C-alpha positions in Angstrom: 22.8 -28.7 -39.4 22.3 -25.0 -38.4 19.3 -23.0 -39.7 19.2 -19.3 -39.0 16.0 -17.4 -39.4 15.9 -13.6 -39.7 12.7 -11.8 -39.4 12.7 -8.1 -40.1 9.4 -7.0 -38.6 9.1 -4.9 -35.4 6.0 -6.9 -34.6 7.4 -10.0 -32.7 4.1 -11.9 -32.7 2.9 -10.9 -36.1 2.7 -12.8 -39.4 6.3 -12.2 -40.6 7.7 -13.6 -37.4 5.3 -16.5 -37.4 6.2 -17.5 -40.9 10.0 -17.6 -40.1 9.2 -19.6 -36.9 7.2 -22.2 -38.9 10.1 -22.9 -41.2 12.4 -23.3 -38.2 9.9 -25.6 -36.5 9.9 -27.8 -39.6 13.7 -27.9 -39.7 13.9 -28.5 -36.0 11.5 -31.5 -36.2 14.1 -33.1 -38.5 16.9 -32.5 -36.0 18.3 -29.2 -37.2 19.6 -26.7 -34.7 17.6 -23.5 -35.3 17.8 -19.9 -34.2 15.5 -17.0 -34.9 16.9 -13.5 -35.0 14.8 -10.4 -34.7 16.6 -7.9 -37.0 14.9 -4.9 -35.3 16.4 -5.8 -31.9 19.9 -5.4 -33.4 21.8 -2.2 -33.8 22.4 -2.1 -37.5 23.0 1.4 -39.0 22.5 2.4 -42.6 25.4 2.3 -45.0 27.5 5.6 -44.8 29.0 5.1 -48.3 32.5 5.9 -47.0 35.2 6.9 -49.4 32.8 7.8 -52.2 30.8 4.6 -51.6 33.6 2.1 -51.7 35.4 2.0 -48.4 37.0 -1.1 -46.9 33.7 -2.9 -47.8 35.0 -3.0 -51.4 38.7 -3.5 -50.7 38.5 -5.9 -47.6 35.0 -7.2 -47.6 34.1 -5.8 -44.3 32.2 -2.7 -43.0 33.8 0.2 -41.1 30.7 0.8 -38.9 30.9 -0.8 -35.5 27.5 -2.2 -34.7 25.8 -5.6 -34.8 26.1 -6.1 -38.5 29.4 -8.1 -38.6 28.4 -10.4 -35.8 25.1 -11.3 -37.6 27.0 -11.7 -40.9 29.5 -14.1 -39.2 26.6 -16.1 -37.7 25.0 -16.5 -41.1 28.3 -17.5 -42.7 28.6 -20.3 -40.1 25.0 -21.6 -40.7 24.0 -24.1 -43.3 20.7 -22.5 -44.3 19.1 -19.1 -44.1 15.4 -18.2 -43.8 14.8 -14.5 -44.4 11.3 -13.2 -43.7 10.2 -9.6 -44.3 7.0 -7.7 -43.9 5.8 -5.8 -47.0 5.8 -2.0 -46.5 4.6 0.1 -49.4 5.2 -2.8 -51.8 8.7 -3.4 -50.7 11.0 -4.9 -48.0 11.0 -3.5 -44.5 13.4 -0.7 -43.8 15.5 -2.8 -41.4 15.8 -5.5 -44.1 16.9 -3.1 -46.7 19.4 -1.5 -44.3 21.0 -4.9 -43.5 20.9 -6.2 -47.1 22.4 -3.0 -48.5 25.4 -3.2 -46.3 25.8 -7.0 -46.7 25.7 -6.7 -50.5 28.5 -4.1 -50.5 30.7 -6.3 -48.3 30.1 -9.3 -50.5 31.0 -7.5 -53.7 34.7 -8.2 -53.3 34.5 -11.8 -52.1 32.6 -13.4 -55.1 34.6 -16.6 -55.7 35.3 -17.6 -52.1 32.1 -16.4 -50.4 30.8 -18.7 -47.7 27.3 -17.8 -49.0 27.9 -19.2 -52.5 25.4 -22.1 -53.0 24.0 -21.9 -49.4 20.3 -22.6 -49.3 17.8 -19.8 -48.5 14.1 -19.4 -48.2 12.8 -15.9 -48.8 9.4 -14.9 -47.4 7.4 -11.7 -48.0 4.5 -11.3 -45.6 1.8 -8.8 -46.6 -0.7 -8.1 -43.9 -3.4 -5.5 -44.4 -4.4 -5.3 -48.0 -2.1 -8.1 -49.1 -0.7 -6.0 -51.9 2.9 -5.8 -52.8 4.0 -9.2 -51.6 5.3 -10.3 -55.0 7.1 -7.1 -55.7 8.8 -7.2 -52.2 9.7 -10.9 -52.9 11.2 -9.9 -56.2 13.4 -7.3 -54.5 14.5 -9.8 -51.9 15.3 -12.3 -54.6 17.6 -9.7 -56.2 19.6 -9.3 -53.0 19.8 -13.0 -52.3 20.9 -13.9 -55.8 23.6 -11.2 -55.7 24.8 -12.7 -52.4 25.0 -16.0 -54.3 22.5 -18.0 -52.3 20.9 -21.0 -53.8 17.2 -20.2 -53.7 15.3 -23.1 -52.1 12.0 -21.3 -52.2 10.5 -17.8 -52.4 7.1 -17.5 -50.8 4.7 -14.5 -50.9 2.1 -14.7 -48.1 -1.0 -12.6 -47.5 -3.7 -12.8 -44.8 -5.9 -14.8 -47.3 -3.1 -17.3 -48.2 -1.5 -17.7 -44.8 -3.3 -20.8 -43.7 -2.0 -23.0 -46.6 1.3 -21.1 -46.9 2.0 -21.9 -43.2 1.7 -25.6 -44.0 3.9 -25.2 -47.1 6.6 -23.4 -45.1 6.6 -26.1 -42.4 7.1 -28.8 -45.0 9.8 -26.7 -46.7 11.6 -26.5 -43.3 11.5 -30.2 -43.0 12.8 -30.7 -46.5 15.6 -28.3 -45.9 16.8 -30.3 -42.9 16.3 -33.7 -44.4 17.8 -33.0 -47.8 21.2 -31.7 -46.7 
């Protein structure tokens, strides 16, 4: 089993990254092969809305922009499980998360019935540092993307500085269950 974790924070040793790593550690302890991807280390541009917003993303299910987007998409397609962790910025997903998810959503709009994402398990995590506000709203927005992409939601976890201790334990257990239940 292959579990891909994507964390979309520029802070590689912060809460968002730590939470994704904990899920991967749990899955790894049950024998899963895991990989953590730092979204901000990849070159992924914003959607250019070619051809009035529906370029070859709509007709062929791929993006015209040549960057790291398609390689990441292919890697996720080959994985069995996705863990997506985002920091909460202004009550929403990180900019890098939105940039990636916006392009991904457009490319998947044409491939609904045969999508390799259909029914694939996912854990969504929204990590709110600082005040802790906005985690639920950011998670709601992440859920909207994940459901459109046709993932099977395994869990959606809002985390704040106050809740992180018990949520870390919860996420480790979730990673174990993901690996042992498939």
